[in-house]
N, C-alpha and C positions, 0 to 999 in steps of 0.2 A: 502493500499499500504506500502509494507517494506521499509528501508531507505536503499536508494543508498552507496556506500563507501565512496563518497566523504562527505554526510549527516553524519555518522557515524564517521567519521574523524574529521569534528566539532561539531558533539555532545558532544564525549569525551574530544575533546580537551578545550570547554569551562569550562565541567562540573571537569576536572582534574584543570582548572584554580581557577575556585572558591572553589574548598575541600582545592588545596594548598593553598589558599590564608587563612584557618580559617574558612570557611563557612561549617556548618552542607549538610547533602545530602540533607536536606527537602528546607534547607533555599535556597542551590543553584540550587534547580529546580526551587522554586518560582521567585529567579531573572532570571532565567534564560525563566521563561515563560513570564516575564514583556517586554521581547526582541520580541514579537511577531513570536515565531517559525511557522517552518510549522503545520500542522494539526495534522501529524500522529506522529511527537515528541512532541508535546503538549499532545497530547493525553497519550501519554506515560509515562509524567512527571505528570500529573496529577492522572493517574492508581496508580504510585509509591506512591505518597503522601499518597493518601488514603489506601495503603498497608500498609503503614510505620506507618501511625495514627491507624490502625487497630494493631497494635504489630508486624506486620513481619517485615523479617531481610531484610535488603538492597537486596540480596541475590536472597532473594523471590521476593520482590517485583520488582526488574528487570526481575528476568525467567519469569514471570507468561504471559510474551507477546510472547508469540513462533514466529509470522509472524515477528519479528522486531529485535527479541533477540537469536543469537545462541548458542549452548554450548561452544563455546572457549569462548564468551564473558562473559557468566554465572560463567564459569572457573576463569578465571582472578577474574572476583569483588569477587566472592566470597572467592577467596585466599585473595587478598586484604582488606576484609572485618574484616575478622577471622585476620589476622594478622596486623589490625589499618595502615594499606596502604596503602588507600582506592586512593590516588591521584596518585601513581606509577601506580598502576593499570588500573586508566581510563587513564594515558599517555599511556602505553603498547598498549590500545587497538586503543587511535589516532592513534598513531605512526604505528599500523599495517595496519588499515583502510585507514591512508593516502596513505601506501605505495601501497596497493590496487588501491584506486582512481587512484594514478599517473599510473600503470599498465596497466588500463581498459582506459583510456584515451588514451596513445600511443597506445595500442591497436587498438581501434578506429579510431585514425587518422593514420594508418600503413596501413588500410584494405579501409578507403576510395575511393581510389585513385585505384585500383585493383576492388572494388566493381563494381564503374560507367563503367571499361572498361570492365568487365565481362558484364554487362547490353548491352553496345555499340554490343561488339564483338557479341551477342545471336542474336541484332538484326539485323548486317550484315550477319551471319549466315544465319539467315531468308528472308534478303532483297536481297542481291545477287543470289541464288536461282529462289526466287518471279521474280526477273525482267528478269531473262534469260527464264524462260517459259512464262515472258508475265501477271502474274498474276495480277489482280487490285489489287490497291494499301490498298482498304480496307481488301481485302483478307490477305492481307500480312501482317498487322496491328492483325488481328485475329491469323493468326498462331503463330504471337511473341508471344502474352498473351496466347495462351498456351502451348507455350515453359516456358513462364518465370511461367505460372502454375505448372508445370511438375518439374521444378528446385526449385522451395520453396517448393513444396510436399516432392521432396528428400530430402533439405535440414531441413525440418521439422522432417523427419523421425529418417534421421541421428544425427538427436540434440536430440531426443526422448531417440534415443539405446545409446547416448553417456553418456547422462544424466543417464541412468539406469546401465551403467558399471560403472561411478563415483560415485555413491550411495553404488554399491557394493563392492566396491573396499577396504573404510576401513573393511570391515567385511570379507575379502575374501586376505590373504598375497601371494597365487598364481597370481591372479588378478595384485593386486597393484604390482607387480614385472612386470609384462607385460607390464602395463601401463608407470610403471618408465623405461622402457627400450625403449622406443617410443624415436627416437632420437630428441632433442630438446626440445618436448612437456614433455617428462619426465623427463628431467633437470628439469624444470620450475615444474613441481610436485613434485618434491625431496625439492624440496628449498622452495619451499612454506609450506610442511610438518615439516619441519627443523622450519622453521620460527616462527611456532605455537606451535612446542613442546618445543622450547626453550625459547621464551616469560613465557611459563604456568609454566614452570619448574623453571622459577629467578622470576617469582610473589608468586611460590609454597615458596620457600626459604625463601622470604623474609618475607611472612607470620609466618614463623616460624612451618611451619606443618612435619607432619613426613614425614621420606623420602616414606614410603609403600605407603603413603596419595599423595607425591607429584610425585611420577612417574606414580600412577595411573591416576592422573588426565592431565598430560603431556602428555602421550602416546594415551590417548580419544583425549585430544586436536590437536593431531596431525592429525587425520582424515588419517590417513595413515595403512592399513593394516599390513605392513611389521614392523611399530616402534609398535603398538599396540602386534603382536607376541613376538617382544623382550621385552617390557612392562611385559607381565608376564614371562619372564626368568629373569628380574629386582628383581620382586617380588620376585618368588622364590628364587631368593640369597639372598636376605633381612631377607628371614622367615628362611634361615637357617645363617643366622649372617655372610655371606660373602659381603664383600667390589664389589661396583655397577663397577668401573673404569675397571678393568680386565672383566667383561660380556660384557660391551660398546664395548670393543675394542675386543673382539672374536665372539659377536652375526652375527657383519656381515651387522647389519641393519644401522648404523650410518656412515656418512662418517668420514673415517680413522683419518685426522687432527681434525676433532670434538674428536672423542673416546678419540685418543692418550690424546688430553690438560683436555678431563674430567679424565680420569683417575689421569695425574699428580698434578689437581685441587684437587681431594678429598683427594691426601696424603699431599698436602701441606696448608689445609683449606681453601681454596681462591674459591670454590665455586662459591659463589653469585659473587664477580667480573666475573668469568670465562663465565656465564653463561650471565652475563650481557653483555658480548664481543661478545660473538656468538650468542646472541639476535640479535646483531646491525649487524653484520655481515652478518645473514640468510636475514635479513629483505631486506639490500640490494641486498643482491646475488638474494634474489626472483625479486625483482626488475625487475634487468638486465635480469636475464633469458627469464622472461614472456614479457621482451621487445622483446631481441631475436627471441623467437619463433613466436611473432605475426608478427615481419619483414621476418622471413622466410616463413610464411606462406603466406604473402601478395603478397612477390618476388614470389611464387611457382603461388600465382593465377593468376598474371602479364602474367606468362610465360605460362602457359597453355592457357589463352585467347588467347594470339600473336600465339602461335602456332592455336588454333582455328579455328583464322580467316585467317590466313594464309592457311592451307588446305581446308576450304570453298571457297575461291576466286579459287583454284588452281582447286581444284573439279570444281565448276562450268564453269571457263573457259576449262576448260578439253571439259566438255560437250558437253560444246556451239562450239568450235572448232572440234568436233568430229562429231556432227550435220551438221555441214559446210562442210564438206570433205564427207561425207556420200550424200548431193544435190549436191555435184560437180560430184563427181563419178556416181551417176543418169546422 
């Protein structure tokens, strides 16, 4: 079972704290094992210790578990290891997953009541026509179960389809642009992509990686087809010996304020401070936009359920009064 966002937030916070205090990564892992970690985390740390003892790098030791460690994590840890700045790298990850955990919690909380209302609305939609038709309560319950089954099947199919689209977007700039253009939800995607991009870019700068490797690593970690496409232009610009600032501004893949700030920071030699600031900005922006998106979706579900309940009741009583009029006319 993979880590939850909240578990990763605590996991990386503890590692960052231990490494910052001067512990080696193996000593930090062993100290954390003494705190009775959840089984999956303990398993990861034991495997890491074994791989380190076998001579593997820290990045290789962490990256060996694809079920638990994502590409973003491997890239940030790798940059921190190469630059001798593991503690800031782990703290970057702790902050990022803390933001995701908070956003996920807020989304679930905002959807709880609309989902409850949805099930109630579906039951009313089955109950009222059933009572009007003098159906047995058992038949009404059976019909409700069938409706729920159809709803869950539709949601499952939609979830699979959405997952396929999201998985394809990092390699398809056109699809990525379409998804980013969706009101509210697209803004959340763009903010998350920029949060990943700026965090990895900043980590690579601190680690002293070459600009080419920094750009390649950050654009891949952004998990965005639009940014990946821009990354190829940036790498080509570096190959030609050009400055990146003007390309950030002209390529159109990045928010204008960020692109202009990058250009001036490149000129003034303050990229590390500038990327640190933007990393914080986009992390906060991502948390805000995800919360906004979840609130919009929850209110949309709430409104549709109310419309459905009203329409069901009106239809049922219209049919009832129509039947009564037919009887009176006869």
